[in-house]
C-alpha positions as CSV (number, residue, x, y, z in Angstrom):
1,X,0.0,0.0,0.0
2,X,2.9,2.4,0.8
3,X,5.1,1.7,-2.3
4,X,4.2,5.0,-3.9
5,X,5.3,7.0,-0.8
6,X,8.8,8.3,-0.1
7,X,10.8,7.1,2.9
8,X,10.0,10.2,4.9
9,X,6.3,10.0,4.0
10,X,6.1,6.3,5.0
11,X,8.0,7.0,8.2
12,X,5.6,9.9,9.1
13,X,2.6,7.7,8.2
14,X,3.9,5.0,10.6
15,X,3.6,7.3,13.6
16,X,-0.2,7.1,13.1
17,X,0.2,3.3,13.2
18,X,2.3,3.8,16.4
19,X,0.1,6.1,18.5
20,X,-3.3,4.8,17.4
21,X,-2.9,1.9,19.8
22,X,-3.0,4.5,22.6
23,X,-6.1,6.2,21.0
24,X,-8.3,3.1,21.2
25,X,-6.9,1.2,24.3
26,X,-6.2,4.2,26.6
27,X,-8.5,7.0,25.4
28,X,-11.5,5.1,24.1
29,X,-12.1,1.6,25.4
30,X,-10.1,-0.5,27.8
31,X,-8.8,2.1,30.2
32,X,-12.3,3.8,30.5
33,X,-14.0,0.5,31.1
34,X,-11.3,-0.6,33.7
35,X,-11.8,2.8,35.4
36,X,-15.6,2.3,35.4
37,X,-15.3,-1.1,36.9
38,X,-13.2,0.3,39.7
39,X,-15.5,3.2,40.4
40,X,-18.5,0.8,40.4
41,X,-16.6,-1.4,42.9
42,X,-16.2,1.5,45.4
43,X,-19.8,2.7,45.0
44,X,-19.5,5.7,42.7
45,X,-22.7,6.3,40.6
46,X,-22.2,5.7,36.9
47,X,-23.1,9.2,35.8
48,X,-20.8,10.7,38.5
49,X,-18.0,8.5,37.3
50,X,-18.6,9.7,33.8
51,X,-18.4,13.3,35.0
52,X,-15.0,12.7,36.8
53,X,-13.7,11.1,33.5
54,X,-14.9,14.1,31.6
55,X,-13.4,16.6,34.0
56,X,-10.0,14.8,34.0
57,X,-10.0,14.9,30.1
58,X,-10.8,18.6,30.2
59,X,-8.1,19.4,32.8
60,X,-5.4,17.5,30.9
61,X,-6.2,19.1,27.6
62,X,-6.3,22.5,29.2
63,X,-2.7,21.9,30.5
64,X,-1.3,21.2,27.0
65,X,-3.6,23.8,25.3
66,X,-2.2,26.7,27.4
67,X,1.4,26.0,26.2
68,X,0.6,24.8,22.6
69,X,1.2,28.1,20.8
70,X,4.5,29.0,22.4
71,X,5.7,25.4,22.1
72,X,4.8,25.5,18.4
73,X,6.6,28.7,18.0
74,X,9.8,27.3,19.6
75,X,9.5,24.3,17.4
76,X,10.0,26.4,14.3
77,X,13.7,26.9,15.2
78,X,16.2,24.4,13.7
79,X,16.1,21.0,15.5
80,X,13.6,22.0,18.1
81,X,10.6,20.4,16.3
82,X,12.0,16.9,16.8
83,X,13.4,17.7,20.3
84,X,9.9,18.7,21.5
85,X,8.2,15.8,19.7
86,X,10.6,13.3,21.5
87,X,9.9,15.0,24.9
88,X,6.1,14.6,24.8
89,X,6.4,11.2,23.2
90,X,8.4,10.0,26.2
91,X,5.9,11.5,28.7
92,X,3.1,9.7,26.9
93,X,4.7,6.2,26.8
94,X,6.0,6.3,30.4
95,X,2.7,7.4,31.8
96,X,0.9,4.7,29.7
97,X,3.2,2.0,31.1
98,X,2.5,3.4,34.7
99,X,-1.2,2.7,34.3
100,X,-0.4,-1.0,34.7
101,X,0.8,-0.5,38.3
102,X,-2.3,0.8,40.1
103,X,-5.9,-0.1,41.0
104,X,-6.8,3.2,42.5
105,X,-9.2,5.2,40.4
106,X,-7.6,8.5,41.4
107,X,-4.2,7.4,40.3
108,X,-5.7,6.0,37.1
109,X,-7.1,9.4,36.3
110,X,-3.8,11.1,37.2
111,X,-1.8,8.8,34.9
112,X,-4.4,9.1,32.2
113,X,-4.1,12.9,32.3
114,X,-0.3,12.6,31.8
115,X,-0.8,10.3,28.9
116,X,-3.2,12.8,27.4
117,X,-0.6,15.6,27.8
118,X,2.2,13.4,26.2
119,X,0.0,12.2,23.3
120,X,-1.5,15.6,22.5
121,X,1.9,17.4,22.9
122,X,3.6,15.0,20.5
123,X,0.8,15.4,18.0
124,X,1.4,19.2,17.7
125,X,4.8,18.5,16.1
126,X,3.8,15.4,14.3
127,X,1.0,17.3,12.5
128,X,3.4,20.1,11.7
129,X,5.9,17.7,10.2
130,X,3.4,17.1,7.4
131,X,4.8,20.2,5.6
132,X,8.3,18.8,5.8
133,X,7.5,15.3,4.4
134,X,4.9,16.1,1.6
135,X,4.3,18.6,-1.1
136,X,1.1,20.5,-1.1
137,X,-0.5,18.4,-3.9
138,X,0.2,15.2,-1.8
139,X,-0.9,16.4,1.6
140,X,-4.5,15.1,1.5
141,X,-3.3,11.7,0.3
142,X,-0.4,11.4,2.9
143,X,-2.6,12.7,5.7
144,X,-5.5,10.3,5.0
145,X,-3.2,7.4,4.6
146,X,-1.7,8.2,8.0
147,X,-5.1,8.0,9.7
148,X,-6.1,4.9,7.6
149,X,-2.9,3.0,8.5
150,X,-3.4,4.0,12.1
151,X,-6.9,2.5,12.1
152,X,-6.2,-0.8,10.4
153,X,-2.9,-1.5,12.1
154,X,-2.3,0.7,15.2
155,X,-5.9,0.4,16.4
156,X,-7.0,-3.0,15.2
157,X,-4.1,-5.3,15.8
158,X,-3.1,-4.3,19.4
159,X,-6.8,-3.9,20.3
160,X,-7.8,-7.4,19.1
161,X,-4.8,-9.0,20.9
162,X,-5.7,-7.1,24.0
163,X,-9.4,-8.0,24.1
164,X,-8.6,-11.7,23.3
165,X,-6.3,-11.8,26.3
166,X,-8.9,-10.0,28.5
167,X,-11.8,-12.2,27.3
168,X,-10.0,-15.6,27.3
169,X,-7.0,-15.1,29.5
170,X,-8.6,-16.7,32.5
171,X,-8.8,-20.0,30.6
172,X,-5.0,-20.1,30.6
173,X,-4.6,-18.8,34.1
174,X,-4.3,-15.0,33.5
175,X,-6.7,-13.0,35.7
176,X,-8.9,-10.4,33.9
177,X,-7.3,-7.5,35.8
178,X,-3.8,-8.7,35.0
179,X,-4.8,-9.0,31.3
180,X,-6.2,-5.5,31.3
181,X,-3.0,-4.1,32.9
182,X,-0.9,-6.1,30.4
183,X,-2.7,-4.3,27.6
184,X,-1.5,-0.9,28.9
185,X,2.2,-2.2,28.9
186,X,1.6,-3.6,25.4
187,X,0.3,-0.2,24.2
188,X,3.4,1.6,25.5
189,X,5.7,-1.0,23.8
190,X,3.8,-0.7,20.5
191,X,3.9,3.1,20.6
192,X,7.7,3.0,21.1
193,X,8.6,0.4,18.5
194,X,6.6,1.9,15.6
195,X,7.8,5.5,16.4
196,X,11.4,4.5,15.5
197,X,11.0,5.2,11.7
198,X,9.7,8.7,12.5
199,X,12.6,9.4,14.8
200,X,15.2,8.1,12.4
201,X,14.0,9.3,9.0
202,X,11.8,12.4,9.4
203,X,13.7,15.7,9.2
204,X,12.8,19.3,9.7
205,X,13.2,20.9,6.3
206,X,11.5,24.3,7.0
207,X,12.4,26.5,9.9
208,X,13.0,30.1,10.9
209,X,16.6,31.3,11.5
210,X,18.1,30.4,14.9
211,X,17.9,33.0,17.6
212,X,20.0,33.8,20.7
213,X,16.8,34.8,22.6
214,X,14.5,31.9,21.8
215,X,11.8,32.6,24.5
216,X,11.6,36.4,23.9
217,X,11.6,36.1,20.1
218,X,9.1,33.3,20.2
219,X,6.6,35.3,22.2
220,X,7.1,38.2,19.7
221,X,6.5,35.9,16.8
222,X,3.6,34.4,18.5
223,X,1.7,37.7,18.7
224,X,2.7,38.5,15.1
225,X,1.3,35.2,14.0
226,X,-2.0,35.7,15.9
227,X,-2.4,39.0,14.1
228,X,-1.8,37.3,10.7
229,X,-4.3,34.6,11.5
230,X,-7.0,37.2,12.3
231,X,-6.3,39.1,9.1
232,X,-6.4,35.8,7.0
233,X,-10.2,35.4,6.7
234,X,-10.2,31.9,5.3
235,X,-7.8,30.6,7.9
236,X,-9.6,32.4,10.8
237,X,-13.0,31.1,9.9
238,X,-11.7,27.6,9.4
239,X,-10.0,27.6,12.8
240,X,-13.1,28.7,14.6
241,X,-15.2,26.1,12.7
242,X,-12.6,23.5,13.6
243,X,-12.7,24.5,17.2
244,X,-16.4,23.5,17.4
245,X,-16.7,20.4,15.2
246,X,-13.4,18.7,16.4
247,X,-14.6,19.3,19.9
248,X,-17.7,17.2,19.2
249,X,-15.7,14.5,17.5
250,X,-13.1,14.3,20.3
251,X,-15.8,14.2,22.9
252,X,-17.5,11.2,21.3
253,X,-14.1,9.4,21.0
254,X,-13.3,9.9,24.7
255,X,-16.8,9.3,26.1
256,X,-18.1,6.5,23.9
257,X,-17.0,3.6,26.1
258,X,-18.2,5.2,29.4
259,X,-21.5,6.2,27.6
260,X,-22.1,2.6,26.4
261,X,-21.4,1.3,29.9
262,X,-23.8,3.8,31.4
263,X,-26.7,2.7,29.1
264,X,-26.2,-0.9,30.0
265,X,-24.0,-2.4,27.2
266,X,-22.0,-5.3,28.6
267,X,-18.3,-4.5,28.6
268,X,-17.3,-7.5,26.4
269,X,-20.0,-6.6,23.9
270,X,-18.9,-3.0,24.1
271,X,-15.3,-3.8,23.3
272,X,-16.2,-5.9,20.3
273,X,-18.6,-3.2,19.0
274,X,-15.9,-0.5,19.3
275,X,-13.6,-2.7,17.3
276,X,-15.9,-1.9,14.3
277,X,-14.7,1.7,14.4
278,X,-11.0,1.2,13.3
279,X,-11.8,-1.7,10.9
280,X,-14.4,0.4,9.0
281,X,-12.4,3.6,9.4
282,X,-9.6,2.2,7.3
283,X,-11.4,2.1,3.9
284,X,-13.6,5.1,4.6
285,X,-10.6,7.3,5.5
286,X,-8.9,6.5,2.2
287,X,-12.2,7.1,0.5
288,X,-12.4,10.5,2.0
289,X,-9.0,11.3,0.5
290,X,-10.1,10.1,-2.9
291,X,-13.3,12.0,-2.8
292,X,-11.6,15.1,-1.5
293,X,-9.5,15.1,-4.7
294,X,-12.7,15.2,-6.7
295,X,-15.0,17.3,-4.6
296,X,-12.6,19.3,-2.4
297,X,-11.6,19.0,1.3
298,X,-14.3,21.4,2.5
299,X,-17.3,19.5,1.1
300,X,-16.0,16.2,2.5
301,X,-15.4,17.7,5.9
302,X,-19.0,19.0,5.8
303,X,-20.3,15.5,4.9
304,X,-18.5,14.1,8.0
305,X,-20.0,16.8,10.2
306,X,-23.6,15.9,9.1
307,X,-22.9,12.2,9.8
308,X,-21.7,13.0,13.3
309,X,-24.7,15.2,14.0
310,X,-27.0,12.4,13.1
311,X,-25.0,10.1,15.4
312,X,-25.6,12.5,18.3
313,X,-29.3,12.5,17.7
314,X,-29.4,8.7,17.5
315,X,-27.7,8.5,20.8
316,X,-30.5,10.5,22.5
317,X,-32.9,7.5,22.1
318,X,-30.3,4.7,22.4
319,X,-31.2,1.8,24.7
320,X,-29.7,-1.4,23.2
321,X,-26.4,-2.9,22.2
322,X,-27.6,-3.1,18.6
323,X,-28.1,0.6,18.5
324,X,-24.7,1.1,20.0
325,X,-23.3,-1.0,17.1
326,X,-25.1,1.3,14.6
327,X,-23.6,4.4,16.4
328,X,-20.1,2.8,16.2
329,X,-20.5,2.2,12.4
330,X,-21.6,5.8,11.8
331,X,-18.7,7.2,13.8
332,X,-16.3,4.9,11.8
333,X,-17.4,6.2,8.4
334,X,-16.2,9.7,9.1
335,X,-13.8,9.8,12.1
336,X,-10.6,9.5,10.2
337,X,-11.7,11.4,7.2
338,X,-12.6,14.6,9.1
339,X,-9.4,14.6,11.1
340,X,-7.1,13.8,8.2
341,X,-8.7,16.4,5.8
342,X,-8.8,19.0,8.5
343,X,-5.1,18.5,9.0
344,X,-4.2,18.7,5.3
345,X,-6.7,21.6,4.7
346,X,-4.9,23.7,7.3
347,X,-1.4,22.6,6.2
348,X,-2.1,24.1,2.7
349,X,-2.9,27.5,4.3
350,X,0.1,28.0,6.4
351,X,3.6,29.2,5.5
352,X,5.9,26.2,5.7
353,X,8.8,27.8,7.6
354,X,6.3,28.7,10.3
355,X,4.3,25.5,10.3
356,X,4.9,24.6,13.9
357,X,3.8,28.1,15.0
358,X,0.5,27.8,13.1
359,X,-0.1,24.3,14.1
360,X,0.4,25.4,17.7
361,X,-2.7,27.5,17.2
362,X,-4.4,24.7,15.3
363,X,-3.8,22.3,18.2
364,X,-4.6,24.8,20.9
365,X,-8.1,25.1,19.4
366,X,-8.4,21.4,19.2
367,X,-7.3,21.0,22.8
368,X,-9.4,23.9,24.2
369,X,-12.3,22.4,22.3
370,X,-11.6,19.1,24.0
371,X,-12.1,20.9,27.3
372,X,-15.5,22.3,26.4
373,X,-17.0,19.1,24.9
374,X,-16.3,16.6,27.7
375,X,-17.3,19.3,30.3
376,X,-20.6,19.9,28.5
377,X,-21.2,16.1,28.4
378,X,-20.3,15.7,32.0
379,X,-22.4,18.7,33.3
380,X,-25.4,17.7,31.2
381,X,-25.2,14.1,32.4
382,X,-24.8,15.1,36.0
383,X,-27.7,17.6,36.0
384,X,-30.1,15.4,34.1
385,X,-29.0,12.1,35.6
386,X,-28.9,10.6,32.1
387,X,-25.8,10.1,29.9
388,X,-28.0,10.1,26.8
389,X,-28.7,13.8,27.3
390,X,-25.0,14.4,27.7
391,X,-24.1,12.9,24.4
392,X,-27.1,14.5,22.6
393,X,-25.9,17.9,23.9
394,X,-22.8,17.6,21.8
395,X,-24.8,18.0,18.6
396,X,-24.8,21.8,19.1
397,X,-21.0,21.8,18.5
398,X,-21.4,20.1,15.1
399,X,-24.2,22.5,14.1
400,X,-22.0,25.6,14.9
401,X,-18.9,24.1,13.3
402,X,-20.8,23.2,10.1
403,X,-22.4,26.6,9.7
404,X,-19.0,28.3,10.1
405,X,-17.3,25.8,7.7
406,X,-19.9,26.7,5.1
407,X,-18.7,30.3,5.2
408,X,-15.1,29.5,4.4
409,X,-13.9,29.6,0.8
410,X,-13.6,26.3,-1.1
411,X,-10.2,24.7,-1.1
């Protein structure tokens, strides 16, 4: 599949393969379900446990969001992009491994917050490396293949191995809790091994001249970039639209497992149902890239927004495992496509030598958005006593994002 890509493009794509194991095992399914089983064991109400998870997600994303723009600006200097990428990557894998050594729900939330900071921080610089590895006419293709490979390999293979061990491990003498913790260690190992091509082969081609006063000059450039973004109507409107619709998407990713548990879906059934997402996402993400070449990135992003809006409305009346399977299938059709095309759409708008700086703002909007969505879900669930209302409330984010996206110029 990757024969037509250069060595740097393939190495960049493989990082999606590497960190997607984290996305499904830690962020989306196994850790959330393990957390819910522990909170249930100590008598915490399901909707309250959901709220704690939502607040932890919001707090972690706030921590990285506050520093994203200045980190991105520093990353534009020679060699700093890879240095910062490595630092956050190490935070993420160490905290992921640490999840295997506790049964306390508070410590689980603390380590989960650190993994979120590491994962999200590394992605600032990973996304920005797209301008270094691909020309503008190849960005949509490289970006969508990155997400696609992440889904079929990074998400599916380690997740299948993990749920097989969890579901059948007791037959060979491995307790369920031990199997769950082993999946966290396996995730850290997978993340490390498949990041090696990225570390060895991807180089920073575009950068601003080195400075003797990095911090001072970085803040000066940061304010200048903010002014440029505000004066660039197309970029400004897209970033605001992205702020809302990616918030809705990230909330569904982070809250799907705890939502399914709260409406009574059995955990084993839930894990199998969620497996549908990466399997289906693989061909649909590639399809989004193909269709974007014909119809444009903007139209395909809007298609994904409409599908997610429908999924939110479906969740409002959801009561059975079958309906959860339908929701998972809907999410799968557009999850990778929206994210990949948003990344490449923005990459085409930014000056290459300042890519980190601009992607710092891109990521801060994504991270600040990830604060609002889970908090909205958590607050609505807590006030109404029903997690269905929490997920349904996320629909407003897709509506606002879609309306703003319609106002941007076609790309």
